N, CA, C, O and CB atoms as a CASP TS submission, in Angstrom:
PFRMAT TS
TARGET T0000
AUTHOR 0000-0000-0000
METHOD Language model
MODEL 1
PARENT N/A
ATOM      1  N   MET     1      87.568  -9.963  42.625  1.00  0.00           N
ATOM      2  CA  MET     1      87.655  -9.432  43.927  1.00  0.00           C
ATOM      3  C   MET     1      88.331  -7.996  43.926  1.00  0.00           C
ATOM      4  O   MET     1      89.439  -7.882  43.401  1.00  0.00           O
ATOM      5  CB  MET     1      88.428 -10.421  44.805  1.00  0.00           C
ATOM      6  N   GLU     2      87.670  -6.833  44.526  1.00  0.00           N
ATOM      7  CA  GLU     2      88.474  -5.518  44.290  1.00  0.00           C
ATOM      8  C   GLU     2      89.916  -5.373  45.032  1.00  0.00           C
ATOM      9  O   GLU     2      90.122  -6.451  45.590  1.00  0.00           O
ATOM     10  CB  GLU     2      87.563  -4.302  44.793  1.00  0.00           C
ATOM     11  N   LYS     3      90.710  -4.717  45.203  1.00  0.00           N
ATOM     12  CA  LYS     3      92.221  -4.658  45.967  1.00  0.00           C
ATOM     13  C   LYS     3      91.732  -3.847  47.496  1.00  0.00           C
ATOM     14  O   LYS     3      90.796  -3.069  47.315  1.00  0.00           O
ATOM     15  CB  LYS     3      93.653  -3.498  44.842  1.00  0.00           C
ATOM     16  N   PHE     4      92.072  -3.902  48.480  1.00  0.00           N
ATOM     17  CA  PHE     4      91.787  -3.348  49.654  1.00  0.00           C
ATOM     18  C   PHE     4      92.435  -1.905  49.418  1.00  0.00           C
ATOM     19  O   PHE     4      93.552  -1.632  48.978  1.00  0.00           O
ATOM     20  CB  PHE     4      92.338  -4.218  50.898  1.00  0.00           C
ATOM     21  N   PRO     5      91.337  -1.010  49.869  1.00  0.00           N
ATOM     22  CA  PRO     5      92.134   0.533  49.502  1.00  0.00           C
ATOM     23  C   PRO     5      93.243   0.549  50.560  1.00  0.00           C
ATOM     24  O   PRO     5      93.149   0.132  51.714  1.00  0.00           O
ATOM     25  CB  PRO     5      91.032   2.128  49.710  1.00  0.00           C
ATOM     26  N   LYS     6      94.446   1.176  49.890  1.00  0.00           N
ATOM     27  CA  LYS     6      95.528   1.804  50.787  1.00  0.00           C
ATOM     28  C   LYS     6      95.186   2.881  51.624  1.00  0.00           C
ATOM     29  O   LYS     6      95.745   3.047  52.709  1.00  0.00           O
ATOM     30  CB  LYS     6      96.583   2.285  50.040  1.00  0.00           C
ATOM     31  N   LYS     7      94.264   3.660  51.175  1.00  0.00           N
ATOM     32  CA  LYS     7      93.970   4.517  52.617  1.00  0.00           C
ATOM     33  C   LYS     7      93.244   3.987  53.525  1.00  0.00           C
ATOM     34  O   LYS     7      93.447   4.286  54.702  1.00  0.00           O
ATOM     35  CB  LYS     7      93.297   5.746  52.492  1.00  0.00           C
ATOM     36  N   LEU     8      92.482   3.300  53.250  1.00  0.00           N
ATOM     37  CA  LEU     8      92.036   2.103  54.477  1.00  0.00           C
ATOM     38  C   LEU     8      93.255   1.189  55.001  1.00  0.00           C
ATOM     39  O   LEU     8      93.625   1.489  56.137  1.00  0.00           O
ATOM     40  CB  LEU     8      90.837   0.909  53.803  1.00  0.00           C
ATOM     41  N   ALA     9      93.726   0.466  54.580  1.00  0.00           N
ATOM     42  CA  ALA     9      94.992  -0.133  55.062  1.00  0.00           C
ATOM     43  C   ALA     9      96.119   0.673  56.208  1.00  0.00           C
ATOM     44  O   ALA     9      96.636   0.309  57.264  1.00  0.00           O
ATOM     45  CB  ALA     9      95.729  -0.381  53.728  1.00  0.00           C
ATOM     46  N   ALA    10      96.175   1.831  55.457  1.00  0.00           N
ATOM     47  CA  ALA    10      97.326   2.983  56.560  1.00  0.00           C
ATOM     48  C   ALA    10      96.402   3.168  57.409  1.00  0.00           C
ATOM     49  O   ALA    10      96.989   3.099  58.489  1.00  0.00           O
ATOM     50  CB  ALA    10      98.029   4.702  55.982  1.00  0.00           C
ATOM     51  N   LYS    11      94.827   3.448  57.696  1.00  0.00           N
ATOM     52  CA  LYS    11      94.258   3.841  58.798  1.00  0.00           C
ATOM     53  C   LYS    11      93.948   2.780  59.808  1.00  0.00           C
ATOM     54  O   LYS    11      93.801   3.061  60.998  1.00  0.00           O
ATOM     55  CB  LYS    11      93.190   4.502  58.455  1.00  0.00           C
ATOM     56  N   LEU    12      93.850   1.592  59.350  1.00  0.00           N
ATOM     57  CA  LEU    12      93.893   0.198  59.808  1.00  0.00           C
ATOM     58  C   LEU    12      95.092   0.203  60.446  1.00  0.00           C
ATOM     59  O   LEU    12      95.018   0.714  61.563  1.00  0.00           O
ATOM     60  CB  LEU    12      93.788  -0.900  58.748  1.00  0.00           C
ATOM     61  N   SER    13      96.092  -0.155  60.157  1.00  0.00           N
ATOM     62  CA  SER    13      97.373  -0.142  60.286  1.00  0.00           C
ATOM     63  C   SER    13      97.671   0.847  61.510  1.00  0.00           C
ATOM     64  O   SER    13      97.591   0.265  62.592  1.00  0.00           O
ATOM     65  CB  SER    13      98.004   0.223  58.962  1.00  0.00           C
ATOM     66  N   LYS    14      97.943   1.979  61.578  1.00  0.00           N
ATOM     67  CA  LYS    14      97.779   3.093  62.265  1.00  0.00           C
ATOM     68  C   LYS    14      96.816   3.003  63.723  1.00  0.00           C
ATOM     69  O   LYS    14      97.210   3.261  64.860  1.00  0.00           O
ATOM     70  CB  LYS    14      97.224   4.020  61.233  1.00  0.00           C
ATOM     71  N   SER    15      95.541   2.588  63.337  1.00  0.00           N
ATOM     72  CA  SER    15      94.719   1.987  64.645  1.00  0.00           C
ATOM     73  C   SER    15      95.420   0.964  65.465  1.00  0.00           C
ATOM     74  O   SER    15      95.399   0.929  66.696  1.00  0.00           O
ATOM     75  CB  SER    15      93.381   1.272  64.209  1.00  0.00           C
ATOM     76  N   LEU    16      96.022   0.161  64.707  1.00  0.00           N
ATOM     77  CA  LEU    16      96.647  -1.479  65.313  1.00  0.00           C
ATOM     78  C   LEU    16      97.750  -1.087  65.986  1.00  0.00           C
ATOM     79  O   LEU    16      98.115  -1.693  66.994  1.00  0.00           O
ATOM     80  CB  LEU    16      97.188  -2.766  64.098  1.00  0.00           C
ATOM     81  N   GLU    17      98.382  -0.060  65.516  1.00  0.00           N
ATOM     82  CA  GLU    17      99.922   0.339  66.406  1.00  0.00           C
ATOM     83  C   GLU    17      99.457   1.205  67.956  1.00  0.00           C
ATOM     84  O   GLU    17     100.057   1.170  69.031  1.00  0.00           O
ATOM     85  CB  GLU    17     101.135   1.731  65.188  1.00  0.00           C
ATOM     86  N   ASN    18      98.083   2.015  67.572  1.00  0.00           N
ATOM     87  CA  ASN    18      97.743   2.637  68.882  1.00  0.00           C
ATOM     88  C   ASN    18      96.825   1.647  69.708  1.00  0.00           C
ATOM     89  O   ASN    18      96.210   2.153  70.646  1.00  0.00           O
ATOM     90  CB  ASN    18      96.990   4.062  68.651  1.00  0.00           C
ATOM     91  N   ALA    19      96.631   0.045  69.425  1.00  0.00           N
ATOM     92  CA  ALA    19      95.539   0.180  69.969  1.00  0.00           C
ATOM     93  C   ALA    19      96.134  -0.563  71.746  1.00  0.00           C
ATOM     94  O   ALA    19      95.516  -0.843  72.773  1.00  0.00           O
ATOM     95  CB  ALA    19      94.221  -0.662  68.892  1.00  0.00           C
ATOM     96  N   LEU    20      97.167  -0.619  71.463  1.00  0.00           N
ATOM     97  CA  LEU    20      97.803  -1.200  72.811  1.00  0.00           C
ATOM     98  C   LEU    20      98.379   0.028  73.019  1.00  0.00           C
ATOM     99  O   LEU    20      98.928   0.802  72.236  1.00  0.00           O
ATOM    100  CB  LEU    20      98.888  -2.569  72.814  1.00  0.00           C
ATOM    101  N   ARG    21      98.061   0.113  74.793  1.00  0.00           N
ATOM    102  CA  ARG    21      99.162   1.182  75.241  1.00  0.00           C
ATOM    103  C   ARG    21      99.398   0.940  76.831  1.00  0.00           C
ATOM    104  O   ARG    21      98.652   0.570  77.738  1.00  0.00           O
ATOM    105  CB  ARG    21      98.607   2.878  74.938  1.00  0.00           C
ATOM    106  N   SER    22     100.944   1.363  76.756  1.00  0.00           N
ATOM    107  CA  SER    22     101.438   0.824  78.109  1.00  0.00           C
ATOM    108  C   SER    22     101.075   1.934  79.115  1.00  0.00           C
ATOM    109  O   SER    22     101.065   3.090  78.690  1.00  0.00           O
ATOM    110  CB  SER    22     103.107   0.495  78.127  1.00  0.00           C
ATOM    111  N   LEU    23     100.765   1.692  80.446  1.00  0.00           N
ATOM    112  CA  LEU    23     100.459   2.092  81.546  1.00  0.00           C
ATOM    113  C   LEU    23     101.835   2.490  82.896  1.00  0.00           C
ATOM    114  O   LEU    23     102.297   1.757  83.770  1.00  0.00           O
ATOM    115  CB  LEU    23      99.482   0.980  81.834  1.00  0.00           C
ATOM    116  N   SER    24     102.051   3.479  82.656  1.00  0.00           N
ATOM    117  CA  SER    24     103.233   3.967  83.681  1.00  0.00           C
ATOM    118  C   SER    24     102.845   3.731  85.064  1.00  0.00           C
ATOM    119  O   SER    24     101.800   4.096  85.601  1.00  0.00           O
ATOM    120  CB  SER    24     103.581   5.557  83.567  1.00  0.00           C
ATOM    121  N   LYS    25     104.003   2.946  85.680  1.00  0.00           N
ATOM    122  CA  LYS    25     103.939   2.630  86.988  1.00  0.00           C
ATOM    123  C   LYS    25     103.749   3.928  87.803  1.00  0.00           C
ATOM    124  O   LYS    25     104.616   4.795  87.917  1.00  0.00           O
ATOM    125  CB  LYS    25     105.145   1.863  87.374  1.00  0.00           C
ATOM    126  N   PRO    26     102.363   3.970  88.428  1.00  0.00           N
ATOM    127  CA  PRO    26     102.200   4.925  89.516  1.00  0.00           C
ATOM    128  C   PRO    26     103.410   5.552  90.466  1.00  0.00           C
ATOM    129  O   PRO    26     104.254   4.785  90.929  1.00  0.00           O
ATOM    130  CB  PRO    26     101.323   4.272  90.352  1.00  0.00           C
ATOM    131  N   GLY    27     103.457   6.873  90.720  1.00  0.00           N
ATOM    132  CA  GLY    27     104.537   7.120  91.942  1.00  0.00           C
ATOM    133  C   GLY    27     104.241   6.972  93.226  1.00  0.00           C
ATOM    134  O   GLY    27     104.654   5.859  93.553  1.00  0.00           O
ATOM    135  N   ARG    28     103.730   7.521  94.152  1.00  0.00           N
ATOM    136  CA  ARG    28     103.208   7.595  95.439  1.00  0.00           C
ATOM    137  C   ARG    28     101.663   7.983  95.623  1.00  0.00           C
ATOM    138  O   ARG    28     101.267   8.895  96.349  1.00  0.00           O
ATOM    139  CB  ARG    28     104.031   8.530  96.122  1.00  0.00           C
ATOM    140  N   LEU    29     100.921   7.209  94.907  1.00  0.00           N
ATOM    141  CA  LEU    29      99.443   7.254  95.296  1.00  0.00           C
ATOM    142  C   LEU    29      98.796   6.075  96.268  1.00  0.00           C
ATOM    143  O   LEU    29      99.094   4.918  96.565  1.00  0.00           O
ATOM    144  CB  LEU    29      98.661   7.226  93.958  1.00  0.00           C
ATOM    145  N   ILE    30      97.744   7.014  96.595  1.00  0.00           N
ATOM    146  CA  ILE    30      96.682   6.535  98.155  1.00  0.00           C
ATOM    147  C   ILE    30      96.308   5.658  97.453  1.00  0.00           C
ATOM    148  O   ILE    30      96.219   5.902  96.249  1.00  0.00           O
ATOM    149  CB  ILE    30      95.287   7.511  98.982  1.00  0.00           C
ATOM    150  N   ASP    31      95.954   4.319  97.956  1.00  0.00           N
ATOM    151  CA  ASP    31      95.359   3.266  97.618  1.00  0.00           C
ATOM    152  C   ASP    31      94.244   3.455  98.428  1.00  0.00           C
ATOM    153  O   ASP    31      94.267   3.100  99.607  1.00  0.00           O
ATOM    154  CB  ASP    31      96.084   2.065  97.739  1.00  0.00           C
ATOM    155  N   PHE    32      92.965   4.139  97.762  1.00  0.00           N
ATOM    156  CA  PHE    32      91.890   4.216  98.394  1.00  0.00           C
ATOM    157  C   PHE    32      90.921   2.953  98.588  1.00  0.00           C
ATOM    158  O   PHE    32      89.750   3.313  98.700  1.00  0.00           O
ATOM    159  CB  PHE    32      91.330   5.179  97.814  1.00  0.00           C
ATOM    160  N   SER    33      91.077   1.795  98.644  1.00  0.00           N
ATOM    161  CA  SER    33      90.254   0.562  98.493  1.00  0.00           C
ATOM    162  C   SER    33      91.188  -0.090  99.677  1.00  0.00           C
ATOM    163  O   SER    33      91.063  -1.305  99.833  1.00  0.00           O
ATOM    164  CB  SER    33      90.190  -0.270  96.783  1.00  0.00           C
ATOM    165  N   SER    34      92.063   0.572 100.478  1.00  0.00           N
ATOM    166  CA  SER    34      92.730   0.040 101.665  1.00  0.00           C
ATOM    167  C   SER    34      92.006  -0.184 103.111  1.00  0.00           C
ATOM    168  O   SER    34      91.160   0.705 103.208  1.00  0.00           O
ATOM    169  CB  SER    34      93.793   0.921 101.870  1.00  0.00           C
ATOM    170  N   ASN    35      91.999  -0.725 103.870  1.00  0.00           N
ATOM    171  CA  ASN    35      91.248  -0.964 105.111  1.00  0.00           C
ATOM    172  C   ASN    35      91.319   0.164 105.823  1.00  0.00           C
ATOM    173  O   ASN    35      90.367   0.703 106.387  1.00  0.00           O
ATOM    174  CB  ASN    35      91.698  -2.074 105.914  1.00  0.00           C
ATOM    175  N   ASP    36      92.663   0.610 105.808  1.00  0.00           N
ATOM    176  CA  ASP    36      93.553   2.333 106.944  1.00  0.00           C
ATOM    177  C   ASP    36      92.389   3.540 106.058  1.00  0.00           C
ATOM    178  O   ASP    36      91.887   4.452 106.716  1.00  0.00           O
ATOM    179  CB  ASP    36      96.376   2.971 106.274  1.00  0.00           C
ATOM    180  N   TYR    37      92.177   3.438 105.040  1.00  0.00           N
ATOM    181  CA  TYR    37      91.326   4.326 104.739  1.00  0.00           C
ATOM    182  C   TYR    37      89.980   4.311 104.784  1.00  0.00           C
ATOM    183  O   TYR    37      89.345   5.339 105.022  1.00  0.00           O
ATOM    184  CB  TYR    37      91.550   4.581 103.839  1.00  0.00           C
ATOM    185  N   LEU    38      89.248   2.821 104.498  1.00  0.00           N
ATOM    186  CA  LEU    38      87.701   2.576 104.958  1.00  0.00           C
ATOM    187  C   LEU    38      87.969   2.970 106.502  1.00  0.00           C
ATOM    188  O   LEU    38      87.798   4.172 106.706  1.00  0.00           O
ATOM    189  CB  LEU    38      87.002   0.761 104.701  1.00  0.00           C
ATOM    190  N   GLY    39      88.269   2.381 107.384  1.00  0.00           N
ATOM    191  CA  GLY    39      88.308   2.886 108.949  1.00  0.00           C
ATOM    192  C   GLY    39      88.323   4.656 108.869  1.00  0.00           C
ATOM    193  O   GLY    39      87.470   5.397 109.356  1.00  0.00           O
ATOM    194  N   MET    40      89.193   4.944 108.331  1.00  0.00           N
ATOM    195  CA  MET    40      88.988   6.602 108.547  1.00  0.00           C
ATOM    196  C   MET    40      87.752   7.127 108.300  1.00  0.00           C
ATOM    197  O   MET    40      87.359   8.112 108.924  1.00  0.00           O
ATOM    198  CB  MET    40      89.843   7.446 107.672  1.00  0.00           C
ATOM    199  N   VAL    41      87.005   6.515 107.353  1.00  0.00           N
ATOM    200  CA  VAL    41      85.946   7.053 106.586  1.00  0.00           C
ATOM    201  C   VAL    41      84.953   7.631 107.762  1.00  0.00           C
ATOM    202  O   VAL    41      84.475   8.764 107.814  1.00  0.00           O
ATOM    203  CB  VAL    41      85.254   5.876 105.559  1.00  0.00           C
ATOM    204  N   GLY    42      84.746   6.409 108.815  1.00  0.00           N
ATOM    205  CA  GLY    42      83.531   6.560 109.805  1.00  0.00           C
ATOM    206  C   GLY    42      84.438   7.323 110.936  1.00  0.00           C
ATOM    207  O   GLY    42      84.063   6.956 112.049  1.00  0.00           O
ATOM    208  N   ASN    43      85.314   8.095 110.994  1.00  0.00           N
ATOM    209  CA  ASN    43      85.950   8.667 112.045  1.00  0.00           C
ATOM    210  C   ASN    43      85.090  10.161 111.992  1.00  0.00           C
ATOM    211  O   ASN    43      85.331  10.740 110.933  1.00  0.00           O
ATOM    212  CB  ASN    43      87.708   8.692 111.832  1.00  0.00           C
ATOM    213  N   GLY    44      84.401  10.713 112.644  1.00  0.00           N
ATOM    214  CA  GLY    44      83.938  12.085 112.947  1.00  0.00           C
ATOM    215  C   GLY    44      84.792  13.004 113.197  1.00  0.00           C
ATOM    216  O   GLY    44      84.891  14.045 112.547  1.00  0.00           O
ATOM    217  N   GLU    45      85.492  12.682 114.179  1.00  0.00           N
ATOM    218  CA  GLU    45      86.233  13.698 114.341  1.00  0.00           C
ATOM    219  C   GLU    45      87.247  14.093 113.385  1.00  0.00           C
ATOM    220  O   GLU    45      87.585  15.269 113.513  1.00  0.00           O
ATOM    221  CB  GLU    45      86.708  13.554 115.379  1.00  0.00           C
ATOM    222  N   LEU    46      88.019  13.238 112.161  1.00  0.00           N
ATOM    223  CA  LEU    46      88.677  13.257 111.039  1.00  0.00           C
ATOM    224  C   LEU    46      87.891  14.350 110.242  1.00  0.00           C
ATOM    225  O   LEU    46      88.201  15.481 109.867  1.00  0.00           O
ATOM    226  CB  LEU    46      88.770  11.856 110.403  1.00  0.00           C
ATOM    227  N   GLU    47      86.952  13.725 110.144  1.00  0.00           N
ATOM    228  CA  GLU    47      85.932  14.653 109.405  1.00  0.00           C
ATOM    229  C   GLU    47      85.653  16.255 109.772  1.00  0.00           C
ATOM    230  O   GLU    47      85.645  17.198 108.980  1.00  0.00           O
ATOM    231  CB  GLU    47      84.616  13.976 109.589  1.00  0.00           C
ATOM    232  N   GLN    48      85.431  16.279 111.193  1.00  0.00           N
ATOM    233  CA  GLN    48      85.665  17.432 111.223  1.00  0.00           C
ATOM    234  C   GLN    48      86.700  18.565 111.166  1.00  0.00           C
ATOM    235  O   GLN    48      86.479  19.693 110.726  1.00  0.00           O
ATOM    236  CB  GLN    48      85.296  17.450 111.810  1.00  0.00           C
ATOM    237  N   ASN    49      87.839  18.122 111.662  1.00  0.00           N
ATOM    238  CA  ASN    49      89.285  18.623 111.582  1.00  0.00           C
ATOM    239  C   ASN    49      89.365  18.962 109.958  1.00  0.00           C
ATOM    240  O   ASN    49      90.012  19.898 109.489  1.00  0.00           O
ATOM    241  CB  ASN    49      90.523  17.360 112.152  1.00  0.00           C
ATOM    242  N   THR    50      88.545  17.977 109.165  1.00  0.00           N
ATOM    243  CA  THR    50      88.497  18.332 107.877  1.00  0.00           C
ATOM    244  C   THR    50      88.169  19.222 107.468  1.00  0.00           C
ATOM    245  O   THR    50      88.895  20.023 106.879  1.00  0.00           O
ATOM    246  CB  THR    50      88.065  17.818 107.322  1.00  0.00           C
ATOM    247  N   LEU    51      86.819  19.358 107.687  1.00  0.00           N
ATOM    248  CA  LEU    51      85.987  20.576 107.137  1.00  0.00           C
ATOM    249  C   LEU    51      86.894  21.943 108.207  1.00  0.00           C
ATOM    250  O   LEU    51      87.262  22.911 107.541  1.00  0.00           O
ATOM    251  CB  LEU    51      83.826  20.300 107.552  1.00  0.00           C
ATOM    252  N   ASP    52      87.127  21.980 109.310  1.00  0.00           N
ATOM    253  CA  ASP    52      88.032  23.327 109.768  1.00  0.00           C
ATOM    254  C   ASP    52      89.041  23.609 109.073  1.00  0.00           C
ATOM    255  O   ASP    52      89.259  24.810 108.915  1.00  0.00           O
ATOM    256  CB  ASP    52      88.621  23.304 111.047  1.00  0.00           C
ATOM    257  N   LEU    53      89.924  22.678 108.473  1.00  0.00           N
ATOM    258  CA  LEU    53      90.877  23.158 107.643  1.00  0.00           C
ATOM    259  C   LEU    53      90.655  23.871 106.329  1.00  0.00           C
ATOM    260  O   LEU    53      91.316  24.769 105.808  1.00  0.00           O
ATOM    261  CB  LEU    53      91.560  22.208 107.423  1.00  0.00           C
ATOM    262  N   LEU    54      89.299  23.100 105.824  1.00  0.00           N
ATOM    263  CA  LEU    54      88.918  23.429 104.329  1.00  0.00           C
ATOM    264  C   LEU    54      88.179  24.963 104.791  1.00  0.00           C
ATOM    265  O   LEU    54      88.604  25.958 104.203  1.00  0.00           O
ATOM    266  CB  LEU    54      87.673  22.039 103.429  1.00  0.00           C
ATOM    267  N   LYS    55      87.449  25.086 105.488  1.00  0.00           N
ATOM    268  CA  LYS    55      86.836  26.750 106.058  1.00  0.00           C
ATOM    269  C   LYS    55      88.220  27.337 106.113  1.00  0.00           C
ATOM    270  O   LYS    55      88.384  28.399 105.513  1.00  0.00           O
ATOM    271  CB  LYS    55      85.880  26.897 107.904  1.00  0.00           C
ATOM    272  N   LYS    56      89.345  26.744 106.813  1.00  0.00           N
ATOM    273  CA  LYS    56      90.102  28.163 107.201  1.00  0.00           C
ATOM    274  C   LYS    56      90.991  28.619 105.569  1.00  0.00           C
ATOM    275  O   LYS    56      90.986  29.746 105.072  1.00  0.00           O
ATOM    276  CB  LYS    56      91.505  27.802 108.837  1.00  0.00           C
ATOM    277  N   TYR    57      91.475  27.764 105.174  1.00  0.00           N
ATOM    278  CA  TYR    57      91.938  27.728 103.603  1.00  0.00           C
ATOM    279  C   TYR    57      90.956  28.236 102.435  1.00  0.00           C
ATOM    280  O   TYR    57      91.297  28.676 101.337  1.00  0.00           O
ATOM    281  CB  TYR    57      92.243  26.218 103.226  1.00  0.00           C
ATOM    282  N   MET    58      89.682  28.071 102.926  1.00  0.00           N
ATOM    283  CA  MET    58      88.595  29.204 101.857  1.00  0.00           C
ATOM    284  C   MET    58      88.790  30.587 102.784  1.00  0.00           C
ATOM    285  O   MET    58      88.461  31.501 102.028  1.00  0.00           O
ATOM    286  CB  MET    58      86.399  28.634 101.753  1.00  0.00           C
ATOM    287  N   LYS    59      89.035  30.947 103.602  1.00  0.00           N
ATOM    288  CA  LYS    59      88.748  32.322 103.620  1.00  0.00           C
ATOM    289  C   LYS    59      90.242  32.645 103.506  1.00  0.00           C
ATOM    290  O   LYS    59      90.428  33.721 102.936  1.00  0.00           O
ATOM    291  CB  LYS    59      87.872  32.931 104.943  1.00  0.00           C
ATOM    292  N   ALA    60      91.072  32.174 103.792  1.00  0.00           N
ATOM    293  CA  ALA    60      92.764  33.137 103.089  1.00  0.00           C
ATOM    294  C   ALA    60      92.949  33.420 101.788  1.00  0.00           C
ATOM    295  O   ALA    60      93.974  33.995 101.422  1.00  0.00           O
ATOM    296  CB  ALA    60      94.238  32.323 103.218  1.00  0.00           C
TER
END
């Protein structure tokens, strides 16, 4: 049986080292699945105010 190629072993070892990653804890993010957000989605006044603000800043 042939020996395992050193170059391939090194690549596999490096791949294993990078296989697991750790996710940092998020700062202040918005939970878009929260009930508050879902309630705002159907709010027509909020939608109109948002569109008005976007139009205002697009002109500036």
